[in-house]
C-alpha positions, 0 to 999 in steps of 0.5 A: 521474414515479411512485415506482417509476420514481424508485426504479428510477433511484436503484437504477441510479445506486447500482449504477453508483456501486458499480461505479465504486468497485469498478473504481477499487479493481481498478485499485489492487490490480492495481498493488499486487500486480504492481508494489509492490516496484519502486514502493517502490524508485522512491519511496525513490530520489526523495529527491534533490530536492523536484521529483523527490519531488513528480513521483514521488509524482504518478506513483505516484498515477496508477498506483495511482489513489489518493493515499491508497494513496501515503500509506499506502505513504510512511507505512511508509518514514517510520515506519521512518526511510527517509524524512524527514517533510518529504520524505514530505510533498512526495511526498504533495503530488505524489500529490494532483496525480497523483490529480487527473490521473487524473480528467482521464484517466478522463473521456475518452470513447472508446467503442472503449476499453471493448471493447479494454481488456476484450478485451486485459485478460481475455485477459491475465488468463486466458491468461498465466501470469506474475503481473505479466502477469495484474495488467496484465490486471487493471488493464486490466479495471478501467479498462474498468469505470470507463468502463462505470460512468461511462456507466451513471451518465450513462444512469441520470441522464438522466431526472432532469434534468427532474424537479421534485424533483431540481431542487429538491434540487440547487438547494438544494445550489447555494445552500448550498455548506457543505452540499455541501462536507460531503456531498462530504467525507463521501462521499469518506471513506465510499467511501475514494476521492476519485477515485471521488467526484470522477468521480461529481460531475463526471459529475452536473455534466455531466448538469446534475443538479448545479449547477456551484457545488454540484459545485465545493463537493463536489469540494473536499469530496472533497479534504478527505475524501481527506486524512482517509482517510490520517489514519484509516489511519495512526492507530496509526503512529509520530508522524513518519508521523502528522505527515506525513499531518496536514500534508497534511490541514491543507494540502489540507483547509484549502485546500479550505475556503478555496477554497469560501469564495473561490468563494462570493464570486467564482463567476465564477472558474469560467468561466475553467476551461472551456467546459462545467460538467463541464470546469470542475468537473474542471479545478477539481480539478486547478488546486486541487491544483496550487495547493496543491502549488506554494504549499506546496512551499517551506514543507514544512520549517517546516510539518513543524518546527512539527508536530514541536513540536506532536505530540511523541513519547509517552514510552515506559514500561518497563512492557509486557505479556508475550507470551502463547503461543497454545499451550494444552495443554488443547486437545490433546484437541481436535485441530482447535483445537490445530492452529489454536493452533499456526497462531496461534503461527506467525503471531506468530513470523513477525510478530516476525521481520518486526519484526526485519528492519525494525529491523536495516536501519538498523543498517547506517547507524548502530549502535544498541546497544539496538536490537541487543540487542532483536533478539538478545532477540527471536531468543531468544524465537523459538527458544524459541517454535519449540521450544514449537511442536515439542513441542506438535505432538509431543504432539498427534501422540501423540493419535489424529488423522485423516490430514489433521490429521496432515499439517497438523501436519507442515506447521506444524512445517516452517514453524516451522523455516523461521521460526526459520531466518529469525530466525537469519539476521537475528540471527546474520548480519545483526546481526553484519555491521552490527556489523562495519561499525561496529567497523571504521568501514567504509561501503558504496559509494553504489551498494552501499548502495542495492542492499542497501536495495532488496533488503531492501525486496523481501524485506520485501514478500515477508515481508508477503505470506507473513504474509497467506498464513499467515492466508488460505491463498489459493492465488493469493497462495501462488503469487505468494509462491513465484514471488517466490522465483525472482525474488529469486534472479535479483535476488540473482545480478544484484546479486552480479554488479554488486558483482563489477563494482565490485571490478574497477573497484577501488573502495575502498569496494567492496573493503573491504566486499565480504564484508559486502555479499555475505553480507548479500545471501545472508542476505536471500535466506535469509530470503526462502526461509524465508518462501516455504516458507509457500506450499508446502503450500497449492500441494501441496494445490491441485496447483499445485506438483510434488512433485519437479523431477526428470524 
């Protein structure tokens, strides 16, 4: 085999591997964009027992094609106090099993699936207007491309089977399992997808490129790499979230290292996992994650308790840096840069309101005076920032600026008013309602409390989307944001009807907290409406939003 031919084969393999990585990501982003809110609610409702939590984590990983994505999602719940660290770890253990199940499903070779998925997926993505329908199309396209990439890998690696150089390198990996284990871990971490890594290794084993021992070691290494990804992505998270992903790293990564040692001593174990090298390798991945979950589930409590002692909270100091305004008066003579400064200030205001919304929700369970004072102080700061933005833009308007910058200035002023309105809804309405619950010693009904928590999750997700739209000015995401406003309105109406139904049944908790429940829903709807205004100017410019709804 001459060198150009070898180079050509390597390029084909690299291109196929790149397509595989991207296709896995395409499926995950489709699920996240279309079904993030229902999935967040689903995950948080799975805390009733460990088996349900593990099963929910497994299902979420199958949908997201990634245990890492589940880890990041659950980390946000744990950091906000919505989930206990031990429960979060149970969900992660289930997600690891779900990730292994995904590789089983994606290794099924059905040629008719590829054209069928592409045909239906592309039709849905291009023809259907609904955001969720388009995301289902995106998911189907991603699945089809995964199958295409795996077929490309099989085709590209065919000529390498009889190559002496390839055989020598792979034979070395088959004898040096430690090196193979490290390569598998580094590759999975590098591509940020253990699913893509495992699929690649199993395909190479099925083509007789990788010896089975090397494939097994690299798959176990991918498990370690996948656990490391979650740790790096949550590096700046609160300690309770870091304990959860660290515990998962110890269990999954430590278990993988022990499994490599066991396979080195007892290589015949692989023979019981299937009739072909590919089947044995893919089954090893599933059996390993199942074993880790089954063995670790009874001990998640002691494990997280031990990590609580080892990973203590960092002491909080009173000293902090003052917030610096992005509004620079010296740039008023440079209109474009002045507009950019105002946009930066608005983004900071939006992030502070997001923090207020996250902080106020736990106060409905237990009142916290210092936290309430912090929310009130932040509201004052946002009101001052809103005034500063208006005055800054007014001074800019006194300059000679072109029509486009003038329109952008008015848009920013409008967005500033909307953000201030959202801050007011949190600090003046929701904070007061939470305090009334505390002072009157009232409690929502279990169903009513779940409704408010779920509705808050939905609004928080839309606030995050609005902040993204403020940064990237993406018309597609702006359209998704504005469409979410109508969804929130319908959900709010449904929850109001549900509450009225409980009042008709004469439930004492619902009667006592009726006004607080309804006013909280309206306040959350107000916050969502305020942030949805971020998308209106973008859609007006792109022609996707009518200036008037009147016929």
